[in-house]
N, C-alpha and C positions, 0 to 999 in steps of 0.2 A: 448340467444347465448353465447357461450363461447368466452373468450378473444382471440384475434389472428385472428378470422375469418374476411374475407375480406368484403369490403362494398358491393361488387358485390353478394356475397354470401347472405349477410343480405337482399340485395333488393329482391333477388330471393324467399327468405323464406317469405317475406312479401308479395309479389304478390301471391304466392301459397297459404298463408293462407287467403287472401282476396277472392281469387276464391273458396276455399272451404267454407268459411263462407257464401258466396252468395249461393252456390250450396245447402247448407244445408236447405234453405228457402224451397225449393220444398217438400221434404219428410216430414219436419215439419208442412208445410201448409196442406199436406194431411192428417196427423194425426190430426191436429187441427179440421179440418172439420169433421173427423169422431166422434171426441168428441163432437163437436157442434150438430151434428145429434142426438146423443144419449140424449143430453140434451133438445132439441127441442121437440123431441117425447116423452120423458119420458120413453123410452123403450130400455134398453141396448142391447136387441137383435137386434136392428137396426144397431148397430155399426158393422161394417165388421173387424172383429178381424184379419183375414187373411192379409187384406190390411194394417192394423196398424202395425202388426208385420213385415210384408215385409219391408215397408218402414221404420220403425225404425232400422230394421238390415241394411238395404242400408246405413241409416245416420251413424250409428255406425261403419259400415266397412270403409266408406270414412275417418272418423276421425282416425280410427286405422291405416288406410293406409298411411294417412298424416303424423302421428307421427312417423311410422316406416321409412317414407322416410326421415324425418328430422335426425332420429337416424343413418340411413344409409350413409346420406350424411356427418354427422360429423364424423363418424368412417370410412369413405372411405379408408384412408390410411392404416388402419390396418384391413380392412374388410376381414374376413376369408370366402373363398367360399368352397362349398363341392360339392361331385357328387350328383346330383339331377335328378331323373326320371321326365323327362317332361310328360310322358304319364300319370303316375299317378297323378300328379299334376293337369293336365288338367282335368282329371276325377272328381277330388273333387272339382274343380273350377266350372265345368258345372253343377255339382249337387247343388250346393250352389246357383247358378245364376238362375236355373230353376224356382223357385217360383216368383222371380222379374220379369222373362222375361213373365209369364203368365199375370202378372198385366198389361203389355203393349200389350197383345194379341200376343206376339212373342214365339218363340221356340228356344231351345238350341240344336245345332247340333253338336255333338262331333265327330271330324274326326281324327282318328290315324291309318294311313295306314302303318302298319308295326311295326318292333321292332327297338328301338332306344336306344343306350347305354346312361348312365348317362351324363349330361352336368354340367359345373362348374357354380354354382350359388349359391346364398344365398336363401334357399328354401323357408323361409315365405316372404321373399322379391319378389321372382318370383311369388309367389301364389297371394300376395296382389296386385302386379301389374296387373295381369290378372283379378283379381276381381274388381278392381278399374276401370280398361279399360271397362270390361263388362258391368258394371252398367252404366257408361257414354255412351255406345254405344246403349244400350238398350233404355235409355231416348231419345236418339237422333232419333229414328225410327219414321217416321211421320204416319205411319198406322199400323193397325193390319196384321196378317197373314205373319209377316216377320219371317226368321230364322237367328240367329246369328250363325256363325260357329266358333268354337274352333278347331284349327288344328295344327298338326305338321308335318313338311316335312324335307327332307334333301337336302341340296344344296352343291355345291363344298365350300363353304364359312363356312358351320357349319350347325347345325340343327336349323331350324327356327320354332318359334312358334307364332301364330298370331290369331286375331279374326277378322272375315271377314263377310261382308254382302252386302247389295244393295247400296253401297256407291261410285257409278260410278262418282259421283262430287268430290270426295276426290283426291287431287294430292299433289305430293311432294312439289310443289310450295306453295300450300294452308298451308301445315302442316308447313313449315318453317315460313310463315307469322304468323300463330297462335303462334308459340313459341315467336315471337318477341311481339306480343300484349297480351301475358299472364298477367293478373293482371291488364291491362291497358285500356282493352276494354270490354264492358259488353257482347259481343258475338265474342270472337276471332276466334270461329270455326263456323262462320256463313253458311258456305257451307256444314256442317255437322250436326250442331244441334242448337237449338234456345237458349240453356243456354250457361254458360260459360267454359263448358269443364274440370272442375276441376279435375274429376276423370282421364282424360287423362293426364293431366299434372303432378298429383301425381304419375301415372303409369311411366311417362318419368323420374321423379325424381328418383324414386326407381331403375329403370333399369340403369340409368347413374351412380348411386352410384357402381353398380356392373360392371362398365366399358364397358356397352354396350349401346344400345340405341334404342329407338321406332322410327320407320319409316313407311312410306306408303308401303304396300305390296299387292301383288295380288296371289291368289292361287285358282285353279279350277274356273276361270272366276268370282271370287268374290274380291272385293276390301275391304281392311281394314288396320289395323294398327299391325305391327309385329315386332319381334326382332330376331336377329341371335345369338345363344349361342354355345360356343365351347364345344365339346365332352370332357370328362373326360379322361385324359391320365392314370388314375390308373388301368383301366381294360383293357388296349390295349394288355398286355402281359400275361393275364391270359388264 
């Protein structure tokens, strides 16, 4: 941490690091079991390389998103936002999440209803937040056959992008409670997932650095987590 950062920010970073470190146990355990299977059978072909690659990618993405979140938090005062196409960013994220979704018997549903002007955001930060959130929500699914929807829609307050699914038990009160318990409870999101929800908190940290926030949202009868972004003013007079 750089000199001058507040004690509260140091505590926040420590809690987030603890959550990320604990969350990494899941993909690393999966990879280790696949390696053990190859050793026990003496047959490398028994190792599911797709599973290994998918979970390794998820683990590396979580670490990358965490590091980016720290960087954006540190640079928040001077963070330069730029016009970003939410539609193209969501399409890229949906493609990257697809393989991980299949590991959990789930599917990715991309919903972009219409054309949207660019929003002001940090592009890599916004994509990282979506990916981090996507991995966390997919792990939260209790059964196969589910669909995680990545969607964008317009409201009077701005352009909303979010990830939605069968999370009827998720409420604004539970979200606020989870933020309070972050890094202090093994399952701060007990109503949503069995893990510690590290990816959700990483996404929240990244978005907060961009002066927006993650919140509980609802779209097309599905519940999830979303953020509201402001349209870029640069193209208004073109």
